[in-house]
C-alpha positions as CSV (number, residue, x, y, z in Angstrom):
1,X,73.6,-43.9,-23.1
2,X,75.0,-44.6,-19.5
3,X,73.8,-45.7,-16.3
4,X,74.9,-44.8,-12.7
5,X,74.0,-46.2,-9.7
6,X,73.7,-45.0,-6.1
7,X,74.6,-47.7,-3.0
8,X,73.3,-46.2,0.2
9,X,70.8,-44.4,-1.7
10,X,68.3,-44.1,1.4
11,X,70.5,-41.4,2.5
12,X,69.4,-38.1,2.9
13,X,71.8,-36.6,0.6
14,X,70.7,-38.6,-2.2
15,X,68.2,-36.2,-3.5
16,X,70.9,-33.2,-3.4
17,X,72.8,-35.3,-5.7
18,X,69.5,-35.9,-8.0
19,X,68.5,-32.5,-8.1
20,X,72.0,-31.5,-9.4
21,X,71.9,-33.9,-11.9
22,X,68.5,-32.7,-13.3
23,X,69.2,-29.3,-13.4
24,X,72.8,-29.2,-15.0
25,X,71.9,-31.3,-18.2
26,X,73.4,-34.4,-16.9
27,X,70.2,-36.0,-17.4
28,X,70.8,-35.3,-21.1
29,X,73.7,-37.8,-21.1
30,X,72.7,-40.3,-18.5
31,X,69.8,-42.5,-19.2
32,X,69.4,-44.2,-15.7
33,X,70.0,-43.6,-12.1
34,X,69.3,-46.6,-10.0
35,X,69.1,-46.3,-6.3
36,X,69.7,-48.9,-4.0
37,X,69.7,-49.4,-0.5
38,X,68.7,-52.4,2.1
39,X,66.4,-50.4,4.0
40,X,63.1,-50.6,1.9
41,X,61.7,-47.8,3.9
42,X,63.9,-45.3,3.5
43,X,64.7,-46.4,-0.2
44,X,60.9,-46.0,-0.8
45,X,60.9,-42.3,0.5
46,X,63.7,-41.2,-1.2
47,X,62.9,-42.7,-4.6
48,X,59.2,-41.2,-4.5
49,X,60.8,-38.0,-3.9
50,X,63.4,-37.9,-6.6
51,X,60.7,-39.2,-8.9
52,X,58.9,-36.1,-8.1
53,X,61.8,-34.0,-9.1
54,X,62.2,-35.5,-12.1
55,X,58.5,-34.6,-12.5
56,X,58.9,-30.9,-11.8
57,X,62.0,-30.6,-14.2
58,X,60.1,-32.4,-17.3
59,X,63.5,-34.9,-17.2
60,X,63.1,-38.0,-19.1
61,X,65.7,-39.5,-16.5
62,X,64.9,-42.8,-15.5
63,X,65.2,-43.2,-11.8
64,X,64.8,-46.8,-10.5
65,X,65.1,-48.6,-6.8
66,X,65.8,-51.7,-6.2
67,X,67.2,-53.6,-3.3
68,X,69.3,-55.8,-5.0
69,X,73.1,-55.1,-5.2
70,X,73.9,-56.8,-8.5
71,X,70.8,-55.5,-10.3
72,X,71.7,-51.9,-8.9
73,X,75.4,-52.1,-10.5
74,X,74.4,-54.2,-13.7
75,X,75.7,-52.0,-16.6
76,X,76.2,-49.3,-14.4
77,X,79.6,-47.2,-15.6
78,X,79.8,-45.3,-12.3
79,X,79.0,-46.4,-9.0
80,X,78.5,-43.6,-6.0
81,X,78.7,-45.8,-2.7
82,X,77.7,-43.7,0.2
83,X,76.8,-46.4,2.9
84,X,76.4,-46.2,6.6
85,X,76.8,-49.8,8.2
86,X,75.1,-49.8,11.3
87,X,73.0,-47.3,10.5
88,X,73.0,-44.2,13.3
89,X,72.8,-46.5,16.1
90,X,76.1,-47.9,15.2
91,X,77.6,-43.9,15.1
92,X,76.2,-43.6,18.6
93,X,77.3,-46.4,19.8
94,X,80.8,-45.1,18.6
95,X,80.3,-41.8,20.0
96,X,79.6,-43.1,23.3
97,X,82.5,-45.1,23.2
98,X,84.8,-42.1,22.9
99,X,83.1,-40.6,25.8
100,X,83.5,-43.5,28.2
101,X,87.3,-43.5,27.3
102,X,87.2,-39.6,27.5
103,X,88.3,-39.2,23.9
104,X,87.1,-38.1,20.7
105,X,84.6,-40.5,19.0
106,X,84.1,-38.5,15.8
107,X,82.9,-40.7,13.0
108,X,86.0,-40.0,10.8
109,X,88.9,-38.7,12.7
110,X,88.8,-40.5,16.2
111,X,88.1,-44.0,17.5
112,X,84.6,-43.4,15.6
113,X,86.4,-43.1,12.4
114,X,88.4,-46.0,13.0
115,X,85.3,-48.3,14.3
116,X,83.3,-47.2,11.1
117,X,86.0,-48.2,9.0
118,X,86.4,-51.5,10.1
119,X,82.6,-52.1,9.3
120,X,82.5,-50.3,6.4
121,X,85.4,-51.7,4.3
122,X,84.0,-55.3,3.9
123,X,80.6,-53.9,2.2
124,X,82.7,-51.7,0.4
125,X,84.4,-54.6,-0.9
126,X,81.3,-56.6,-1.8
127,X,80.2,-53.6,-4.1
128,X,83.6,-53.2,-5.7
129,X,83.2,-56.8,-6.7
130,X,79.6,-56.7,-8.0
131,X,80.8,-53.6,-9.9
132,X,83.8,-55.3,-11.5
133,X,81.4,-58.5,-12.2
134,X,78.5,-56.9,-13.6
135,X,79.1,-53.4,-14.1
136,X,80.0,-51.8,-17.7
137,X,83.5,-52.0,-19.0
138,X,86.0,-50.0,-17.0
139,X,83.4,-48.6,-14.5
140,X,84.5,-46.1,-11.9
141,X,83.7,-46.2,-8.4
142,X,83.1,-42.8,-7.1
143,X,83.3,-43.3,-3.3
144,X,81.5,-40.6,-0.7
145,X,81.5,-43.1,2.3
146,X,83.2,-41.8,5.4
147,X,85.9,-42.6,6.4
148,X,86.8,-41.5,3.1
149,X,90.4,-41.5,2.9
150,X,90.7,-45.1,4.7
151,X,87.8,-46.4,2.8
152,X,89.2,-45.2,-0.8
153,X,92.7,-46.5,0.5
154,X,91.6,-50.0,0.8
155,X,90.2,-50.0,-2.7
156,X,93.4,-48.4,-4.1
157,X,95.7,-51.1,-2.0
158,X,93.5,-54.1,-2.2
159,X,91.2,-54.1,-4.9
160,X,91.3,-53.7,-9.0
161,X,88.5,-51.4,-9.0
162,X,89.2,-47.8,-10.3
163,X,88.0,-45.6,-7.5
164,X,88.4,-42.2,-6.4
165,X,87.1,-40.6,-3.0
166,X,85.1,-37.5,-2.9
167,X,84.7,-34.8,-0.1
168,X,82.8,-31.8,0.1
169,X,85.7,-30.0,2.5
170,X,87.3,-28.4,-0.3
171,X,84.4,-26.7,-1.7
172,X,83.7,-25.7,1.8
173,X,86.6,-24.2,2.2
174,X,86.9,-22.6,-1.0
175,X,83.6,-20.8,-1.0
176,X,84.6,-19.8,2.7
177,X,87.8,-18.0,1.4
178,X,86.2,-16.8,-1.8
179,X,83.2,-15.3,0.5
180,X,85.8,-13.8,2.7
181,X,87.8,-11.8,0.1
182,X,84.4,-10.8,-1.6
183,X,85.3,-12.7,-4.9
184,X,83.4,-15.1,-6.9
185,X,84.5,-18.8,-6.6
186,X,85.1,-18.8,-10.5
187,X,87.8,-16.6,-10.1
188,X,89.5,-18.1,-7.4
189,X,91.5,-21.6,-6.5
190,X,92.9,-23.2,-3.7
191,X,95.3,-25.6,-3.1
192,X,93.8,-28.3,-0.9
193,X,96.4,-31.0,0.2
194,X,96.6,-33.7,2.7
195,X,94.8,-36.6,4.2
196,X,91.2,-36.5,4.3
197,X,89.7,-34.3,7.0
198,X,93.4,-33.1,7.6
199,X,94.2,-31.5,4.5
200,X,95.8,-27.9,4.3
201,X,95.0,-25.0,2.1
202,X,98.5,-24.1,0.7
203,X,97.4,-21.4,-1.4
204,X,94.7,-19.0,-2.4
205,X,94.8,-17.5,-5.9
206,X,92.5,-14.4,-7.1
207,X,93.0,-14.8,-11.0
208,X,95.9,-16.4,-11.1
209,X,97.7,-14.3,-8.4
210,X,98.3,-15.6,-4.7
211,X,96.2,-13.7,-1.9
212,X,97.0,-16.1,0.7
213,X,98.7,-14.1,3.5
214,X,95.6,-11.4,3.0
215,X,93.2,-14.5,3.5
216,X,95.1,-15.6,6.5
217,X,94.9,-12.2,7.9
218,X,91.0,-11.5,7.3
219,X,90.9,-15.2,8.8
220,X,92.5,-14.1,12.0
221,X,90.6,-10.8,12.4
222,X,87.3,-12.7,11.9
223,X,88.5,-15.4,14.4
224,X,86.9,-18.3,12.3
225,X,87.3,-20.7,9.6
226,X,84.5,-21.9,6.9
227,X,83.4,-24.7,8.7
228,X,81.1,-27.5,8.2
229,X,77.7,-27.5,10.2
230,X,78.8,-31.3,11.3
231,X,81.4,-31.0,13.3
232,X,82.8,-29.4,16.3
233,X,82.2,-25.5,17.4
234,X,85.2,-25.1,19.2
235,X,87.2,-22.5,18.1
236,X,90.8,-22.7,16.4
237,X,93.3,-20.8,17.6
238,X,94.7,-18.1,15.3
239,X,98.2,-18.9,16.3
240,X,98.2,-21.7,13.9
241,X,97.5,-19.5,10.9
242,X,99.9,-16.7,11.7
243,X,103.0,-18.7,12.7
244,X,102.7,-21.8,10.1
245,X,101.2,-19.2,7.2
246,X,99.0,-22.2,5.7
247,X,95.3,-22.7,6.6
248,X,93.8,-25.7,8.3
249,X,90.2,-26.5,8.1
250,X,87.5,-27.4,11.1
251,X,88.7,-30.6,11.4
252,X,92.1,-29.8,12.6
253,X,90.3,-28.6,15.9
254,X,89.9,-32.3,16.8
255,X,93.5,-32.3,16.7
256,X,94.9,-29.1,18.0
257,X,92.2,-28.8,20.4
258,X,91.1,-32.2,21.4
259,X,90.9,-31.3,25.1
260,X,88.4,-29.0,24.5
261,X,86.5,-31.2,22.2
262,X,86.2,-34.0,24.6
263,X,84.8,-31.3,27.0
264,X,82.5,-30.3,24.5
265,X,81.4,-33.5,23.8
266,X,80.7,-34.6,27.5
267,X,78.7,-31.5,27.7
268,X,76.4,-31.5,24.8
269,X,74.1,-34.0,22.9
270,X,75.9,-36.6,20.5
271,X,76.0,-35.7,16.7
272,X,74.2,-39.1,15.9
273,X,71.2,-37.9,18.2
274,X,71.0,-34.5,16.5
275,X,71.2,-36.0,13.2
276,X,68.4,-38.5,14.0
277,X,66.5,-35.6,14.9
278,X,66.9,-33.9,11.8
279,X,66.7,-37.1,9.5
280,X,63.3,-37.5,11.1
281,X,62.3,-34.1,9.5
282,X,64.0,-34.4,6.4
283,X,62.1,-38.0,5.7
284,X,58.9,-36.6,6.6
285,X,59.3,-34.1,3.8
286,X,60.4,-36.9,1.2
287,X,57.4,-38.9,2.3
288,X,55.0,-36.3,1.3
289,X,53.5,-36.6,-1.8
290,X,52.8,-32.9,-1.9
291,X,56.6,-31.9,-1.4
292,X,58.5,-31.4,-4.6
293,X,61.3,-29.2,-3.2
294,X,64.4,-29.9,-1.3
295,X,63.3,-29.7,2.0
296,X,65.2,-26.7,4.4
297,X,66.2,-29.3,6.9
298,X,68.4,-30.9,5.0
299,X,70.7,-27.9,5.4
300,X,71.2,-28.8,8.9
301,X,72.4,-32.3,7.8
302,X,75.9,-30.8,7.0
303,X,77.4,-32.2,3.8
304,X,77.3,-28.8,1.7
305,X,78.6,-29.1,-1.5
306,X,78.8,-32.9,-1.7
307,X,76.4,-32.8,-4.8
308,X,78.4,-30.2,-6.6
309,X,81.7,-32.3,-6.2
310,X,79.8,-35.6,-6.9
311,X,78.5,-34.0,-9.9
312,X,81.8,-32.6,-11.2
313,X,83.8,-36.0,-11.0
314,X,80.8,-38.0,-12.8
315,X,80.5,-35.4,-15.6
316,X,84.5,-35.4,-16.1
317,X,84.6,-39.1,-16.1
318,X,81.9,-39.6,-18.5
319,X,83.8,-37.0,-20.9
320,X,81.2,-33.9,-20.6
321,X,83.8,-31.4,-19.2
322,X,87.4,-31.4,-18.3
323,X,88.0,-29.8,-14.9
324,X,90.2,-29.0,-12.2
325,X,88.4,-30.8,-8.9
326,X,89.9,-31.9,-5.3
327,X,89.7,-35.6,-4.9
328,X,91.0,-38.4,-2.7
329,X,93.3,-40.3,-4.9
330,X,96.7,-42.1,-4.6
331,X,99.8,-40.0,-3.9
332,X,102.0,-42.0,-6.8
333,X,105.0,-39.7,-5.9
334,X,103.0,-36.3,-6.1
335,X,103.9,-35.4,-2.6
336,X,107.3,-36.0,-0.6
337,X,107.3,-38.4,2.5
338,X,104.3,-40.5,1.6
339,X,104.1,-43.9,0.1
340,X,102.5,-44.2,-3.5
341,X,99.4,-45.9,-2.4
342,X,98.7,-43.3,0.8
343,X,95.7,-41.6,-0.3
344,X,95.6,-38.0,0.0
345,X,93.0,-35.2,-1.2
346,X,94.8,-33.0,-3.9
347,X,93.6,-31.1,-7.0
348,X,93.6,-32.8,-10.0
349,X,92.5,-32.2,-13.6
350,X,89.6,-35.1,-14.7
351,X,88.3,-36.2,-18.0
352,X,87.1,-39.3,-19.3
353,X,90.5,-40.9,-19.5
354,X,90.3,-40.3,-15.2
355,X,92.4,-38.1,-12.9
356,X,95.8,-36.3,-13.4
357,X,97.4,-34.5,-10.1
358,X,98.2,-31.2,-10.6
359,X,101.2,-29.8,-9.2
360,X,101.1,-27.4,-5.9
361,X,103.7,-26.5,-3.3
362,X,104.9,-29.1,-1.2
363,X,103.6,-29.6,2.4
364,X,105.9,-27.8,4.7
365,X,107.5,-29.8,7.7
366,X,104.8,-28.6,10.4
367,X,101.9,-30.1,7.9
368,X,103.8,-33.0,6.8
369,X,104.7,-34.4,10.4
370,X,101.3,-35.3,11.6
371,X,99.8,-36.0,8.2
372,X,102.4,-38.7,7.8
373,X,101.3,-40.1,11.4
374,X,97.5,-40.0,10.2
375,X,98.4,-41.3,6.9
376,X,100.5,-44.5,8.6
377,X,97.2,-45.1,11.0
378,X,94.8,-44.9,7.9
379,X,97.1,-47.4,5.7
380,X,97.2,-49.8,8.8
381,X,93.5,-49.6,9.4
382,X,92.5,-50.6,5.6
383,X,94.9,-53.2,6.0
384,X,93.4,-54.7,9.1
385,X,90.1,-54.5,8.0
386,X,90.4,-55.9,4.6
387,X,92.4,-58.8,6.2
388,X,90.3,-59.0,9.7
389,X,93.8,-58.9,11.4
390,X,93.8,-57.9,15.1
391,X,97.4,-56.9,15.2
392,X,97.1,-54.9,12.4
393,X,94.2,-52.9,13.9
394,X,95.9,-52.7,17.5
395,X,99.0,-51.0,15.5
396,X,96.6,-48.9,13.7
397,X,94.7,-47.5,16.7
398,X,97.8,-47.2,18.5
399,X,99.2,-44.8,15.8
400,X,96.0,-42.6,15.8
401,X,96.6,-39.6,17.5
402,X,93.5,-39.3,19.4
403,X,93.7,-42.5,21.1
404,X,95.2,-43.2,24.7
405,X,98.1,-45.2,25.9
406,X,99.1,-49.0,24.7
407,X,97.3,-50.5,27.5
408,X,94.2,-48.7,27.1
409,X,94.1,-48.8,23.3
410,X,94.4,-52.7,24.1
411,X,91.0,-52.6,25.7
412,X,89.6,-50.0,23.4
413,X,90.4,-52.1,20.6
414,X,88.4,-55.0,22.0
415,X,85.6,-52.7,22.9
416,X,85.2,-51.6,19.0
417,X,85.3,-55.2,18.0
418,X,83.0,-56.3,20.2
419,X,80.4,-53.5,19.8
420,X,80.7,-54.0,16.2
421,X,80.5,-58.1,16.3
422,X,77.4,-57.8,14.0
423,X,79.0,-56.4,11.1
424,X,82.6,-57.9,11.2
425,X,83.8,-61.3,10.2
426,X,86.0,-63.0,13.0
427,X,89.5,-61.2,13.4
428,X,92.7,-63.2,13.2
429,X,94.9,-63.1,16.6
430,X,92.4,-61.6,18.6
431,X,93.1,-62.9,22.6
């Protein structure tokens, strides 16, 4: 039998994955799920709630909890890290830093994503080290820690662990386009390709036949994109789809409508403040002994379909199914214009032997141009965080399309390092 471990299991998302495991039959192939977190209070709440879920489903799955990383990963075949270093307070500081500089502070795309990557990668490195040392033979690390593209790239470039990144974005788009044309998801397929949170839908097929033009036409008519709850409400211009003839995602608004997003940020509470209130209600439910259903407030948290994509990848890697899943993996020559180690989201066939990228159309020049710059930024950020190198960090931040000019970016980097000093090793070259 197989052991899974979830590191950062004090996340409000954890019960969604446990519930999916319990209701999918995966608990018949997995003997134990170990929940690990450094926050004893949150861990206790999630552990108690997931045990009630298991009791309700009459599952024999052993759900254990620990504050010790080595104990959590000992004997584990698959580990899912979903950590938030510095908790919501660090996210709020990142968002406020963006506001002070008049730029986007969002936690995956802007300076917030850069800041989060710097403080996260050293901890992900510890998790990967522990898994290689104490885990089962040939383990997998299935990364759901943001920024997924940068964190996964750091592991691919600098660690020996077998790693794959997951994100709910592709399923959000898949569900959205299927609903738009009145089709079941099992009858449709999308080619979702590019950097995490800057991927493009290159094609939509219904029962094997491309319906991309019809989907674009309907999206333009409805003036909207399928968008997660946890990102900007600024509208995307329909001209991008009309002229480029591919479909962007909600995250593209941070790049193509940056001015409007910054203005929105200045006039609304930060996402960190909103999430803190949502999680207060979620954890009140988790702590209540009478609650054994996923609370409605979880839907407000964002992250819809995370449990589905995580389950799909885990079940495939355990050899329980073979399935086409969109994941974040090294390019390895699949798409022109990107380095071998550049981690891109792409459709793959996954089974017990791992993942195999599936052939799609290449990214057109329009989509590729900014994607290449974003990947250069992400690769440098991953390297800077791994090596604790100030000069590399400055180069990376300067490449980020959402940061200001060179002089301001230098001051911005100093501010990022200062506000994260409690979470970072000393950086070489800082002055």
